All heavy atoms as a GROMACS GRO file, in nm:
protein
  594
    1MET      N    1 -10.539  -0.289  -0.072
    1MET     CA    2 -10.532  -0.418  -0.107
    1MET      C    3 -10.382  -0.453  -0.112
    1MET      O    4 -10.308  -0.368  -0.166
    1MET     CB    5 -10.600  -0.439  -0.247
    1MET     CG    6 -10.609  -0.596  -0.275
    1MET     SD    7 -10.693  -0.617  -0.442
    1MET     CE    8 -10.840  -0.678  -0.359
    2ILE      N    9 -10.354  -0.576  -0.075
    2ILE     CA   10 -10.210  -0.624  -0.090
    2ILE      C   11 -10.206  -0.754  -0.141
    2ILE      O   12 -10.298  -0.832  -0.137
    2ILE     CB   13 -10.147  -0.624   0.060
    2ILE    CG1   14 -10.221  -0.706   0.159
    2ILE    CG2   15 -10.122  -0.477   0.103
    2ILE    CD1   16 -10.148  -0.717   0.290
    3SER      N   17 -10.085  -0.802  -0.182
    3SER     CA   18 -10.059  -0.939  -0.222
    3SER      C   19  -9.923  -0.965  -0.160
    3SER      O   20  -9.864  -0.887  -0.095
    3SER     CB   21 -10.060  -0.948  -0.372
    3SER     OG   22  -9.957  -0.874  -0.426
    4GLN      N   23  -9.873  -1.082  -0.181
    4GLN     CA   24  -9.756  -1.124  -0.121
    4GLN      C   25  -9.682  -1.199  -0.225
    4GLN      O   26  -9.730  -1.284  -0.290
    4GLN     CB   27  -9.766  -1.213   0.007
    4GLN     CG   28  -9.643  -1.236   0.086
    4GLN     CD   29  -9.665  -1.251   0.232
    4GLN    OE1   30  -9.774  -1.255   0.273
    4GLN    NE2   31  -9.560  -1.292   0.292
    5ASP      N   32  -9.547  -1.171  -0.232
    5ASP     CA   33  -9.465  -1.258  -0.318
    5ASP      C   34  -9.341  -1.312  -0.238
    5ASP      O   35  -9.361  -1.310  -0.115
    5ASP     CB   36  -9.405  -1.176  -0.439
    5ASP     CG   37  -9.302  -1.056  -0.404
    5ASP    OD1   38  -9.277  -1.063  -0.280
    5ASP    OD2   39  -9.276  -0.984  -0.488
    6ASP      N   40  -9.254  -1.368  -0.296
    6ASP     CA   41  -9.142  -1.443  -0.214
    6ASP      C   42  -9.061  -1.345  -0.136
    6ASP      O   43  -8.977  -1.380  -0.054
    6ASP     CB   44  -9.058  -1.529  -0.305
    6ASP     CG   45  -8.981  -1.453  -0.417
    6ASP    OD1   46  -9.037  -1.334  -0.451
    6ASP    OD2   47  -8.897  -1.504  -0.474
    7THR      N   48  -9.070  -1.213  -0.158
    7THR     CA   49  -8.988  -1.128  -0.081
    7THR      C   50  -9.068  -1.038   0.022
    7THR      O   51  -9.013  -0.962   0.090
    7THR     CB   52  -8.920  -1.015  -0.186
    7THR    OG1   53  -9.033  -0.938  -0.253
    7THR    CG2   54  -8.834  -1.076  -0.285
    8GLY      N   55  -9.201  -1.063   0.019
    8GLY     CA   56  -9.283  -0.997   0.116
    8GLY      C   57  -9.413  -0.948   0.064
    8GLY      O   58  -9.455  -0.979  -0.046
    9ILE      N   59  -9.472  -0.843   0.138
    9ILE     CA   60  -9.600  -0.786   0.105
    9ILE      C   61  -9.580  -0.685  -0.010
    9ILE      O   62  -9.490  -0.603   0.006
    9ILE     CB   63  -9.669  -0.721   0.228
    9ILE    CG1   64  -9.708  -0.836   0.329
    9ILE    CG2   65  -9.780  -0.638   0.179
    9ILE    CD1   66  -9.752  -0.777   0.459
   10VAL      N   67  -9.666  -0.693  -0.102
   10VAL     CA   68  -9.660  -0.597  -0.213
   10VAL      C   69  -9.789  -0.521  -0.221
   10VAL      O   70  -9.900  -0.574  -0.240
   10VAL     CB   71  -9.639  -0.670  -0.350
   10VAL    CG1   72  -9.639  -0.572  -0.461
   10VAL    CG2   73  -9.520  -0.748  -0.350
   11PRO      N   74  -9.788  -0.392  -0.183
   11PRO     CA   75  -9.912  -0.306  -0.178
   11PRO      C   76  -9.969  -0.286  -0.316
   11PRO      O   77  -9.895  -0.262  -0.421
   11PRO     CB   78  -9.878  -0.182  -0.105
   11PRO     CG   79  -9.733  -0.169  -0.127
   11PRO     CD   80  -9.671  -0.310  -0.133
   12ARG      N   81 -10.096  -0.285  -0.326
   12ARG     CA   82 -10.159  -0.240  -0.461
   12ARG      C   83 -10.225  -0.111  -0.436
   12ARG      O   84 -10.300  -0.098  -0.334
   12ARG     CB   85 -10.257  -0.346  -0.502
   12ARG     CG   86 -10.196  -0.476  -0.538
   12ARG     CD   87 -10.290  -0.554  -0.617
   12ARG     NE   88 -10.229  -0.690  -0.640
   12ARG     CZ   89 -10.288  -0.803  -0.646
   12ARG    NH1   90 -10.411  -0.808  -0.625
   12ARG    NH2   91 -10.225  -0.910  -0.659
   13PHE      N   92 -10.205  -0.015  -0.519
   13PHE     CA   93 -10.260   0.112  -0.498
   13PHE      C   94 -10.381   0.135  -0.584
   13PHE      O   95 -10.380   0.102  -0.701
   13PHE     CB   96 -10.139   0.229  -0.530
   13PHE     CG   97 -10.026   0.214  -0.444
   13PHE    CD1   98  -9.908   0.170  -0.499
   13PHE    CD2   99 -10.043   0.256  -0.309
   13PHE    CE1  100  -9.794   0.164  -0.408
   13PHE    CE2  101  -9.917   0.242  -0.221
   13PHE     CZ  102  -9.799   0.196  -0.286
   14ASP      N  103 -10.479   0.195  -0.518
   14ASP     CA  104 -10.607   0.224  -0.605
   14ASP      C  105 -10.593   0.359  -0.656
   14ASP      O  106 -10.495   0.431  -0.642
   14ASP     CB  107 -10.727   0.184  -0.521
   14ASP     CG  108 -10.747   0.283  -0.393
   14ASP    OD1  109 -10.680   0.385  -0.385
   14ASP    OD2  110 -10.829   0.260  -0.315
   15GLN      N  111 -10.694   0.405  -0.723
   15GLN     CA  112 -10.700   0.526  -0.790
   15GLN      C  113 -10.693   0.645  -0.690
   15GLN      O  114 -10.614   0.735  -0.711
   15GLN     CB  115 -10.839   0.556  -0.873
   15GLN     CG  116 -10.834   0.679  -0.946
   15GLN     CD  117 -10.955   0.679  -1.029
   15GLN    OE1  118 -10.963   0.611  -1.134
   15GLN    NE2  119 -11.059   0.749  -1.002
   16ALA      N  120 -10.750   0.629  -0.566
   16ALA     CA  121 -10.746   0.728  -0.469
   16ALA      C  122 -10.597   0.743  -0.434
   16ALA      O  123 -10.553   0.860  -0.399
   16ALA     CB  124 -10.839   0.710  -0.355
   17ASP      N  125 -10.536   0.630  -0.405
   17ASP     CA  126 -10.387   0.626  -0.358
   17ASP      C  127 -10.296   0.702  -0.466
   17ASP      O  128 -10.217   0.795  -0.434
   17ASP     CB  129 -10.338   0.492  -0.352
   17ASP     CG  130 -10.400   0.422  -0.237
   17ASP    OD1  131 -10.419   0.476  -0.117
   17ASP    OD2  132 -10.418   0.294  -0.243
   18ARG      N  133 -10.328   0.678  -0.587
   18ARG     CA  134 -10.253   0.729  -0.696
   18ARG      C  135 -10.274   0.889  -0.708
   18ARG      O  136 -10.189   0.964  -0.725
   18ARG     CB  137 -10.274   0.660  -0.828
   18ARG     CG  138 -10.206   0.528  -0.826
   18ARG     CD  139 -10.215   0.464  -0.967
   18ARG     NE  140 -10.350   0.436  -1.020
   18ARG     CZ  141 -10.425   0.328  -0.990
   18ARG    NH1  142 -10.382   0.238  -0.914
   18ARG    NH2  143 -10.558   0.331  -1.031
   19MET      N  144 -10.405   0.929  -0.693
   19MET     CA  145 -10.439   1.076  -0.696
   19MET      C  146 -10.360   1.145  -0.574
   19MET      O  147 -10.300   1.247  -0.589
   19MET     CB  148 -10.581   1.091  -0.674
   19MET     CG  149 -10.661   1.045  -0.795
   19MET     SD  150 -10.835   1.065  -0.785
   19MET     CE  151 -10.842   1.250  -0.802
   20ARG      N  152 -10.365   1.081  -0.453
   20ARG     CA  153 -10.290   1.139  -0.342
   20ARG      C  154 -10.148   1.152  -0.361
   20ARG      O  155 -10.079   1.245  -0.348
   20ARG     CB  156 -10.315   1.054  -0.227
   20ARG     CG  157 -10.370   1.112  -0.106
   20ARG     CD  158 -10.387   1.037   0.016
   20ARG     NE  159 -10.371   0.886   0.010
   20ARG     CZ  160 -10.461   0.790  -0.006
   20ARG    NH1  161 -10.590   0.833  -0.038
   20ARG    NH2  162 -10.436   0.670  -0.014
   21LYS      N  163 -10.077   1.043  -0.425
   21LYS     CA  164  -9.939   1.040  -0.458
   21LYS      C  165  -9.901   1.150  -0.561
   21LYS      O  166  -9.806   1.224  -0.552
   21LYS     CB  167  -9.890   0.903  -0.513
   21LYS     CG  168  -9.901   0.796  -0.393
   21LYS     CD  169  -9.848   0.666  -0.445
   21LYS     CE  170  -9.862   0.564  -0.338
   21LYS     NZ  171  -9.824   0.586  -0.199
   22ALA      N  172  -9.992   1.153  -0.666
   22ALA     CA  173  -9.959   1.269  -0.768
   22ALA      C  174  -9.966   1.399  -0.710
   22ALA      O  175  -9.887   1.485  -0.744
   22ALA     CB  176 -10.066   1.247  -0.871
   23LEU      N  177 -10.064   1.433  -0.615
   23LEU     CA  178 -10.075   1.560  -0.559
   23LEU      C  179  -9.945   1.587  -0.476
   23LEU      O  180  -9.881   1.694  -0.487
   23LEU     CB  181 -10.199   1.554  -0.459
   23LEU     CG  182 -10.254   1.683  -0.422
   23LEU    CD1  183 -10.300   1.764  -0.543
   23LEU    CD2  184 -10.365   1.674  -0.329
   24ARG      N  185  -9.898   1.485  -0.385
   24ARG     CA  186  -9.788   1.500  -0.317
   24ARG      C  187  -9.664   1.533  -0.391
   24ARG      O  188  -9.586   1.620  -0.365
   24ARG     CB  189  -9.758   1.378  -0.225
   24ARG     CG  190  -9.652   1.389  -0.136
   24ARG     CD  191  -9.622   1.267  -0.046
   24ARG     NE  192  -9.741   1.196  -0.009
   24ARG     CZ  193  -9.754   1.071  -0.020
   24ARG    NH1  194  -9.654   0.994  -0.059
   24ARG    NH2  195  -9.860   1.002   0.013
   25VAL      N  196  -9.644   1.453  -0.492
   25VAL     CA  197  -9.516   1.477  -0.571
   25VAL      C  198  -9.515   1.602  -0.658
   25VAL      O  199  -9.407   1.653  -0.691
   25VAL     CB  200  -9.474   1.346  -0.670
   25VAL    CG1  201  -9.455   1.223  -0.591
   25VAL    CG2  202  -9.582   1.334  -0.785
   26SER      N  203  -9.637   1.649  -0.690
   26SER     CA  204  -9.639   1.782  -0.760
   26SER      C  205  -9.618   1.894  -0.667
   26SER      O  206  -9.590   2.008  -0.719
   26SER     CB  207  -9.780   1.791  -0.830
   26SER     OG  208  -9.880   1.820  -0.731
   27GLY      N  209  -9.628   1.865  -0.536
   27GLY     CA  210  -9.609   1.991  -0.455
   27GLY      C  211  -9.733   2.069  -0.430
   27GLY      O  212  -9.740   2.167  -0.360
   28LEU      N  213  -9.845   2.024  -0.480
   28LEU     CA  214  -9.975   2.104  -0.480
   28LEU      C  215 -10.051   2.064  -0.338
   28LEU      O  216 -10.036   1.948  -0.314
   28LEU     CB  217 -10.063   2.071  -0.591
   28LEU     CG  218 -10.025   2.117  -0.737
   28LEU    CD1  219 -10.111   2.063  -0.837
   28LEU    CD2  220 -10.028   2.283  -0.728
   29THR      N  221 -10.121   2.157  -0.291
   29THR     CA  222 -10.200   2.114  -0.178
   29THR      C  223 -10.343   2.084  -0.220
   29THR      O  224 -10.392   2.111  -0.336
   29THR     CB  225 -10.216   2.229  -0.075
   29THR    OG1  226 -10.286   2.344  -0.137
   29THR    CG2  227 -10.083   2.280  -0.027
   30VAL      N  228 -10.423   2.026  -0.133
   30VAL     CA  229 -10.560   1.997  -0.155
   30VAL      C  230 -10.633   2.118  -0.194
   30VAL      O  231 -10.707   2.128  -0.281
   30VAL     CB  232 -10.626   1.920  -0.029
   30VAL    CG1  233 -10.776   1.911  -0.051
   30VAL    CG2  234 -10.575   1.792  -0.016
   31GLY      N  235 -10.602   2.222  -0.115
   31GLY     CA  236 -10.665   2.362  -0.132
   31GLY      C  237 -10.639   2.415  -0.272
   31GLY      O  238 -10.720   2.470  -0.345
   32GLU      N  239 -10.508   2.398  -0.319
   32GLU     CA  240 -10.471   2.464  -0.447
   32GLU      C  241 -10.532   2.384  -0.557
   32GLU      O  242 -10.581   2.438  -0.657
   32GLU     CB  243 -10.308   2.455  -0.465
   32GLU     CG  244 -10.248   2.547  -0.372
   32GLU     CD  245 -10.094   2.525  -0.365
   32GLU    OE1  246 -10.043   2.404  -0.374
   32GLU    OE2  247 -10.019   2.613  -0.340
   33MET      N  248 -10.549   2.258  -0.542
   33MET     CA  249 -10.616   2.164  -0.646
   33MET      C  250 -10.759   2.201  -0.648
   33MET      O  251 -10.813   2.213  -0.751
   33MET     CB  252 -10.577   2.013  -0.621
   33MET     CG  253 -10.635   1.940  -0.733
   33MET     SD  254 -10.568   1.955  -0.906
   33MET     CE  255 -10.431   1.848  -0.899
   34SER      N  256 -10.806   2.219  -0.537
   34SER     CA  257 -10.962   2.244  -0.535
   34SER      C  258 -11.003   2.364  -0.606
   34SER      O  259 -11.082   2.388  -0.678
   34SER     CB  260 -11.019   2.236  -0.388
   34SER     OG  261 -10.956   2.341  -0.317
   35VAL      N  262 -10.916   2.474  -0.579
   35VAL     CA  263 -10.932   2.616  -0.642
   35VAL      C  264 -10.910   2.580  -0.795
   35VAL      O  265 -10.993   2.637  -0.875
   35VAL     CB  266 -10.833   2.712  -0.586
   35VAL    CG1  267 -10.838   2.839  -0.670
   35VAL    CG2  268 -10.871   2.754  -0.453
   36PHE      N  269 -10.804   2.524  -0.838
   36PHE     CA  270 -10.774   2.505  -0.973
   36PHE      C  271 -10.889   2.425  -1.053
   36PHE      O  272 -10.933   2.466  -1.152
   36PHE     CB  273 -10.650   2.410  -0.990
   36PHE     CG  274 -10.603   2.394  -1.132
   36PHE    CD1  275 -10.546   2.490  -1.209
   36PHE    CD2  276 -10.636   2.268  -1.192
   36PHE    CE1  277 -10.509   2.472  -1.344
   36PHE    CE2  278 -10.599   2.243  -1.328
   36PHE     CZ  279 -10.539   2.357  -1.397
   37LEU      N  280 -10.949   2.334  -0.985
   37LEU     CA  281 -11.062   2.260  -1.043
   37LEU      C  282 -11.198   2.318  -1.028
   37LEU      O  283 -11.298   2.274  -1.084
   37LEU     CB  284 -11.066   2.116  -0.982
   37LEU     CG  285 -10.939   2.022  -1.012
   37LEU    CD1  286 -10.947   1.894  -0.932
   37LEU    CD2  287 -10.936   1.997  -1.160
   38GLY      N  288 -11.203   2.416  -0.927
   38GLY     CA  289 -11.335   2.489  -0.920
   38GLY      C  290 -11.423   2.396  -0.836
   38GLY      O  291 -11.544   2.401  -0.854
   39VAL      N  292 -11.373   2.324  -0.745
   39VAL     CA  293 -11.456   2.243  -0.647
   39VAL      C  294 -11.410   2.256  -0.508
   39VAL      O  295 -11.308   2.337  -0.476
   39VAL     CB  296 -11.443   2.076  -0.684
   39VAL    CG1  297 -11.484   2.061  -0.825
   39VAL    CG2  298 -11.300   2.042  -0.667
   40THR      N  299 -11.482   2.214  -0.415
   40THR     CA  300 -11.452   2.234  -0.277
   40THR      C  301 -11.343   2.147  -0.226
   40THR      O  302 -11.315   2.040  -0.289
   40THR     CB  303 -11.577   2.206  -0.178
   40THR    OG1  304 -11.598   2.072  -0.187
   40THR    CG2  305 -11.692   2.289  -0.218
   41ARG      N  306 -11.277   2.186  -0.114
   41ARG     CA  307 -11.172   2.100  -0.061
   41ARG      C  308 -11.228   1.962  -0.014
   41ARG      O  309 -11.158   1.855  -0.030
   41ARG     CB  310 -11.113   2.169   0.064
   41ARG     CG  311 -11.026   2.291   0.034
   41ARG     CD  312 -10.970   2.361   0.163
   41ARG     NE  313 -10.921   2.273   0.258
   41ARG     CZ  314 -10.791   2.243   0.275
   41ARG    NH1  315 -10.707   2.302   0.188
   41ARG    NH2  316 -10.747   2.168   0.362
   42GLU      N  317 -11.350   1.964   0.027
   42GLU     CA  318 -11.423   1.851   0.064
   42GLU      C  319 -11.440   1.745  -0.055
   42GLU      O  320 -11.424   1.629  -0.023
   42GLU     CB  321 -11.567   1.876   0.131
   42GLU     CG  322 -11.547   1.950   0.270
   42GLU     CD  323 -11.514   2.094   0.257
   42GLU    OE1  324 -11.534   2.159   0.142
   42GLU    OE2  325 -11.471   2.146   0.357
   43THR      N  326 -11.468   1.800  -0.163
   43THR     CA  327 -11.478   1.714  -0.288
   43THR      C  328 -11.350   1.653  -0.316
   43THR      O  329 -11.334   1.523  -0.345
   43THR     CB  330 -11.530   1.799  -0.410
   43THR    OG1  331 -11.656   1.839  -0.371
   43THR    CG2  332 -11.535   1.708  -0.535
   44VAL      N  333 -11.237   1.722  -0.323
   44VAL     CA  334 -11.104   1.669  -0.335
   44VAL      C  335 -11.073   1.565  -0.225
   44VAL      O  336 -11.024   1.446  -0.261
   44VAL     CB  337 -10.992   1.778  -0.349
   44VAL    CG1  338 -10.853   1.711  -0.353
   44VAL    CG2  339 -11.011   1.874  -0.462
   45GLY      N  340 -11.103   1.596  -0.109
   45GLY     CA  341 -11.085   1.497  -0.006
   45GLY      C  342 -11.165   1.370  -0.031
   45GLY      O  343 -11.102   1.265   0.009
   46ARG      N  344 -11.285   1.376  -0.072
   46ARG     CA  345 -11.362   1.264  -0.094
   46ARG      C  346 -11.300   1.172  -0.210
   46ARG      O  347 -11.288   1.057  -0.200
   46ARG     CB  348 -11.508   1.299  -0.128
   46ARG     CG  349 -11.588   1.326  -0.015
   46ARG     CD  350 -11.735   1.333  -0.038
   46ARG     NE  351 -11.772   1.434  -0.142
   46ARG     CZ  352 -11.804   1.564  -0.100
   46ARG    NH1  353 -11.799   1.597   0.021
   46ARG    NH2  354 -11.834   1.648  -0.209
   47TRP      N  355 -11.239   1.244  -0.312
   47TRP     CA  356 -11.171   1.164  -0.420
   47TRP      C  357 -11.036   1.104  -0.366
   47TRP      O  358 -11.026   0.987  -0.391
   47TRP     CB  359 -11.134   1.252  -0.520
   47TRP     CG  360 -11.243   1.324  -0.604
   47TRP    CD1  361 -11.367   1.275  -0.615
   47TRP    CD2  362 -11.249   1.454  -0.680
   47TRP    NE1  363 -11.452   1.362  -0.689
   47TRP    CE2  364 -11.367   1.456  -0.732
   47TRP    CE3  365 -11.152   1.542  -0.703
   47TRP    CZ2  366 -11.407   1.565  -0.819
   47TRP    CZ3  367 -11.174   1.652  -0.782
   47TRP    CH2  368 -11.309   1.670  -0.828
   48ILE      N  369 -10.958   1.175  -0.302
   48ILE     CA  370 -10.832   1.118  -0.260
   48ILE      C  371 -10.842   1.020  -0.130
   48ILE      O  372 -10.755   0.949  -0.106
   48ILE     CB  373 -10.723   1.224  -0.218
   48ILE    CG1  374 -10.762   1.313  -0.095
   48ILE    CG2  375 -10.695   1.315  -0.346
   48ILE    CD1  376 -10.653   1.410  -0.064
   49ASN      N  377 -10.954   1.010  -0.080
   49ASN     CA  378 -10.986   0.916   0.034
   49ASN      C  379 -11.065   0.795  -0.028
   49ASN      O  380 -11.106   0.708   0.054
   49ASN     CB  381 -11.048   0.985   0.152
   49ASN     CG  382 -10.956   1.066   0.221
   49ASN    OD1  383 -10.845   1.029   0.249
   49ASN    ND2  384 -11.000   1.200   0.254
   50GLY      N  385 -11.102   0.809  -0.151
   50GLY     CA  386 -11.176   0.697  -0.214
   50GLY      C  387 -11.318   0.674  -0.186
   50GLY      O  388 -11.388   0.580  -0.201
   51ARG      N  389 -11.383   0.786  -0.130
   51ARG     CA  390 -11.522   0.784  -0.102
   51ARG      C  391 -11.607   0.809  -0.221
   51ARG      O  392 -11.720   0.751  -0.236
   51ARG     CB  393 -11.561   0.883   0.008
   51ARG     CG  394 -11.507   0.842   0.136
   51ARG     CD  395 -11.558   0.924   0.253
   51ARG     NE  396 -11.534   1.055   0.246
   51ARG     CZ  397 -11.427   1.123   0.298
   51ARG    NH1  398 -11.342   1.060   0.371
   51ARG    NH2  399 -11.420   1.263   0.284
   52THR      N  400 -11.551   0.884  -0.317
   52THR     CA  401 -11.626   0.903  -0.444
   52THR      C  402 -11.522   0.900  -0.557
   52THR      O  403 -11.406   0.919  -0.529
   52THR     CB  404 -11.712   1.038  -0.450
   52THR    OG1  405 -11.611   1.147  -0.438
   52THR    CG2  406 -11.821   1.041  -0.352
   53GLU      N  407 -11.582   0.886  -0.683
   53GLU     CA  408 -11.477   0.889  -0.800
   53GLU      C  409 -11.490   1.010  -0.882
   53GLU      O  410 -11.613   1.046  -0.907
   53GLU     CB  411 -11.492   0.766  -0.882
   53GLU     CG  412 -11.442   0.637  -0.806
   53GLU     CD  413 -11.432   0.532  -0.906
   53GLU    OE1  414 -11.433   0.543  -1.029
   53GLU    OE2  415 -11.427   0.414  -0.865
   54PRO      N  416 -11.396   1.085  -0.922
   54PRO     CA  417 -11.409   1.191  -1.021
   54PRO      C  418 -11.434   1.153  -1.154
   54PRO      O  419 -11.423   1.038  -1.184
   54PRO     CB  420 -11.275   1.254  -1.001
   54PRO     CG  421 -11.169   1.142  -0.970
   54PRO     CD  422 -11.255   1.047  -0.884
   55SER      N  423 -11.477   1.252  -1.231
   55SER     CA  424 -11.507   1.213  -1.361
   55SER      C  425 -11.384   1.202  -1.443
   55SER      O  426 -11.265   1.226  -1.402
   55SER     CB  427 -11.590   1.351  -1.427
   55SER     OG  428 -11.499   1.450  -1.438
   56THR      N  429 -11.399   1.135  -1.565
   56THR     CA  430 -11.284   1.120  -1.658
   56THR      C  431 -11.217   1.236  -1.682
   56THR      O  432 -11.098   1.262  -1.684
   56THR     CB  433 -11.333   1.051  -1.785
   56THR    OG1  434 -11.390   0.922  -1.741
   56THR    CG2  435 -11.216   1.028  -1.886
   57GLN      N  436 -11.292   1.346  -1.715
   57GLN     CA  437 -11.244   1.478  -1.743
   57GLN      C  438 -11.161   1.539  -1.625
   57GLN      O  439 -11.041   1.587  -1.648
   57GLN     CB  440 -11.344   1.587  -1.770
   57GLN     CG  441 -11.311   1.715  -1.805
   57GLN     CD  442 -11.407   1.820  -1.855
   57GLN    OE1  443 -11.519   1.788  -1.844
   57GLN    NE2  444 -11.380   1.941  -1.877
   58THR      N  445 -11.205   1.518  -1.509
   58THR     CA  446 -11.133   1.566  -1.395
   58THR      C  447 -11.005   1.495  -1.374
   58THR      O  448 -10.896   1.551  -1.346
   58THR     CB  449 -11.219   1.542  -1.262
   58THR    OG1  450 -11.332   1.630  -1.277
   58THR    CG2  451 -11.139   1.579  -1.141
   59LEU      N  452 -11.006   1.344  -1.401
   59LEU     CA  453 -10.876   1.280  -1.390
   59LEU      C  454 -10.779   1.326  -1.493
   59LEU      O  455 -10.672   1.334  -1.469
   59LEU     CB  456 -10.912   1.138  -1.414
   59LEU     CG  457 -10.982   1.070  -1.291
   59LEU    CD1  458 -11.040   0.925  -1.322
   59LEU    CD2  459 -10.902   1.062  -1.176
   60MET      N  460 -10.831   1.358  -1.625
   60MET     CA  461 -10.736   1.410  -1.723
   60MET      C  462 -10.671   1.555  -1.681
   60MET      O  463 -10.548   1.568  -1.707
   60MET     CB  464 -10.811   1.437  -1.848
   60MET     CG  465 -10.856   1.306  -1.924
   60MET     SD  466 -10.954   1.348  -2.071
   60MET     CE  467 -10.948   1.196  -2.149
   61VAL      N  468 -10.750   1.630  -1.615
   61VAL     CA  469 -10.687   1.758  -1.573
   61VAL      C  470 -10.605   1.738  -1.462
   61VAL      O  471 -10.492   1.789  -1.447
   61VAL     CB  472 -10.816   1.854  -1.534
   61VAL    CG1  473 -10.747   1.981  -1.463
   61VAL    CG2  474 -10.891   1.892  -1.650
   62TRP      N  475 -10.643   1.633  -1.358
   62TRP     CA  476 -10.559   1.612  -1.253
   62TRP      C  477 -10.420   1.552  -1.294
   62TRP      O  478 -10.315   1.602  -1.248
   62TRP     CB  479 -10.618   1.502  -1.159
   62TRP     CG  480 -10.562   1.477  -1.032
   62TRP    CD1  481 -10.449   1.409  -1.009
   62TRP    CD2  482 -10.615   1.519  -0.900
   62TRP    NE1  483 -10.435   1.407  -0.863
   62TRP    CE2  484 -10.540   1.466  -0.806
   62TRP    CE3  485 -10.741   1.583  -0.863
   62TRP    CZ2  486 -10.564   1.495  -0.658
   62TRP    CZ3  487 -10.769   1.596  -0.740
   62TRP    CH2  488 -10.675   1.556  -0.646
   63ALA      N  489 -10.413   1.474  -1.397
   63ALA     CA  490 -10.288   1.425  -1.449
   63ALA      C  491 -10.212   1.525  -1.500
   63ALA      O  492 -10.091   1.530  -1.479
   63ALA     CB  493 -10.328   1.310  -1.541
   64SER      N  494 -10.274   1.607  -1.585
   64SER     CA  495 -10.204   1.712  -1.645
   64SER      C  496 -10.142   1.811  -1.549
   64SER      O  497 -10.021   1.844  -1.554
   64SER     CB  498 -10.285   1.790  -1.741
   64SER     OG  499 -10.226   1.906  -1.807
   65LYS      N  500 -10.224   1.862  -1.448
   65LYS     CA  501 -10.175   1.954  -1.359
   65LYS      C  502 -10.064   1.900  -1.262
   65LYS      O  503  -9.976   1.967  -1.225
   65LYS     CB  504 -10.292   1.990  -1.257
   65LYS     CG  505 -10.266   2.093  -1.164
   65LYS     CD  506 -10.237   2.237  -1.218
   65LYS     CE  507 -10.221   2.343  -1.112
   65LYS     NZ  508 -10.176   2.467  -1.168
   66THR      N  509 -10.070   1.774  -1.234
   66THR     CA  510  -9.965   1.725  -1.146
   66THR      C  511  -9.854   1.650  -1.217
   66THR      O  512  -9.746   1.625  -1.150
   66THR     CB  513 -10.031   1.604  -1.053
   66THR    OG1  514 -10.083   1.505  -1.135
   66THR    CG2  515 -10.141   1.659  -0.966
   67GLY      N  516  -9.860   1.636  -1.354
   67GLY     CA  517  -9.751   1.599  -1.428
   67GLY      C  518  -9.729   1.438  -1.433
   67GLY      O  519  -9.630   1.383  -1.481
   68VAL      N  520  -9.842   1.366  -1.394
   68VAL     CA  521  -9.824   1.236  -1.406
   68VAL      C  522  -9.910   1.182  -1.525
   68VAL      O  523  -9.986   1.247  -1.588
   68VAL     CB  524  -9.887   1.158  -1.285
   68VAL    CG1  525  -9.814   1.198  -1.158
   68VAL    CG2  526 -10.040   1.182  -1.265
   69SER      N  527  -9.892   1.052  -1.564
   69SER     CA  528  -9.949   0.988  -1.675
   69SER      C  529 -10.098   0.970  -1.637
   69SER      O  530 -10.132   0.916  -1.535
   69SER     CB  531  -9.880   0.860  -1.711
   69SER     OG  532  -9.973   0.782  -1.779
   70TYR      N  533 -10.197   1.011  -1.728
   70TYR     CA  534 -10.337   0.982  -1.726
   70TYR      C  535 -10.357   0.830  -1.700
   70TYR      O  536 -10.433   0.782  -1.617
   70TYR     CB  537 -10.414   1.036  -1.839
   70TYR     CG  538 -10.551   0.982  -1.822
   70TYR    CD1  539 -10.646   1.049  -1.743
   70TYR    CD2  540 -10.600   0.880  -1.917
   70TYR    CE1  541 -10.781   0.988  -1.741
   70TYR    CE2  542 -10.732   0.839  -1.923
   70TYR     CZ  543 -10.815   0.903  -1.819
   70TYR     OH  544 -10.958   0.857  -1.818
   71ARG      N  545 -10.286   0.758  -1.792
   71ARG     CA  546 -10.304   0.596  -1.771
   71ARG      C  547 -10.266   0.556  -1.642
   71ARG      O  548 -10.333   0.463  -1.587
   71ARG     CB  549 -10.227   0.542  -1.882
   71ARG     CG  550 -10.233   0.390  -1.890
   71ARG     CD  551 -10.165   0.331  -2.011
   71ARG     NE  552 -10.166   0.189  -2.007
   71ARG     CZ  553 -10.118   0.110  -2.095
   71ARG    NH1  554 -10.050   0.166  -2.185
   71ARG    NH2  555 -10.133  -0.017  -2.082
   72TRP      N  556 -10.154   0.590  -1.584
   72TRP     CA  557 -10.111   0.556  -1.459
   72TRP      C  558 -10.210   0.597  -1.350
   72TRP      O  559 -10.234   0.514  -1.265
   72TRP     CB  560  -9.962   0.615  -1.423
   72TRP     CG  561  -9.922   0.588  -1.289
   72TRP    CD1  562  -9.873   0.473  -1.242
   72TRP    CD2  563  -9.951   0.668  -1.168
   72TRP    NE1  564  -9.851   0.474  -1.109
   72TRP    CE2  565  -9.899   0.588  -1.056
   72TRP    CE3  566  -9.988   0.787  -1.141
   72TRP    CZ2  567  -9.902   0.654  -0.924
   72TRP    CZ3  568  -9.993   0.852  -1.023
   72TRP    CH2  569  -9.943   0.770  -0.914
   73LEU      N  570 -10.247   0.712  -1.362
   73LEU     CA  571 -10.347   0.770  -1.268
   73LEU      C  572 -10.470   0.685  -1.261
   73LEU      O  573 -10.521   0.644  -1.158
   73LEU     CB  574 -10.379   0.915  -1.294
   73LEU     CG  575 -10.466   0.990  -1.188
   73LEU    CD1  576 -10.397   0.997  -1.054
   73LEU    CD2  577 -10.502   1.124  -1.236
   74VAL      N  578 -10.528   0.643  -1.372
   74VAL     CA  579 -10.651   0.568  -1.385
   74VAL      C  580 -10.633   0.424  -1.339
   74VAL      O  581 -10.711   0.361  -1.273
   74VAL     CB  582 -10.713   0.582  -1.516
   74VAL    CG1  583 -10.820   0.487  -1.539
   74VAL    CG2  584 -10.755   0.726  -1.551
   75SER      N  585 -10.521   0.350  -1.395
   75SER     CA  586 -10.510   0.208  -1.381
   75SER      C  587 -10.376   0.156  -1.322
   75SER      O  588 -10.369   0.037  -1.314
   75SER     CB  589 -10.528   0.148  -1.525
   75SER     OG  590 -10.434   0.191  -1.606
   76GLY      N  591 -10.300   0.253  -1.291
   76GLY     CA  592 -10.162   0.204  -1.233
   76GLY      C  593 -10.076   0.166  -1.329
   76GLY      O  594  -9.992   0.104  -1.360
   0.00000   0.00000   0.00000
């Protein structure tokens, strides 16, 4: 989703985008995160592509493992 202000297009990131960004800045791979969480790579892929949403507990662990704020991860 995007919006526009007087300087141009401003992208809005959804939860899946923020999960992907958190994973990238942490240096973790999808495979490493899936092993850490005890889920399949496909499950992590569905979360970071926005096809399904992880549980609150998973988001808390994701935030902790990647070093980002839980609040930011959930709501931007």
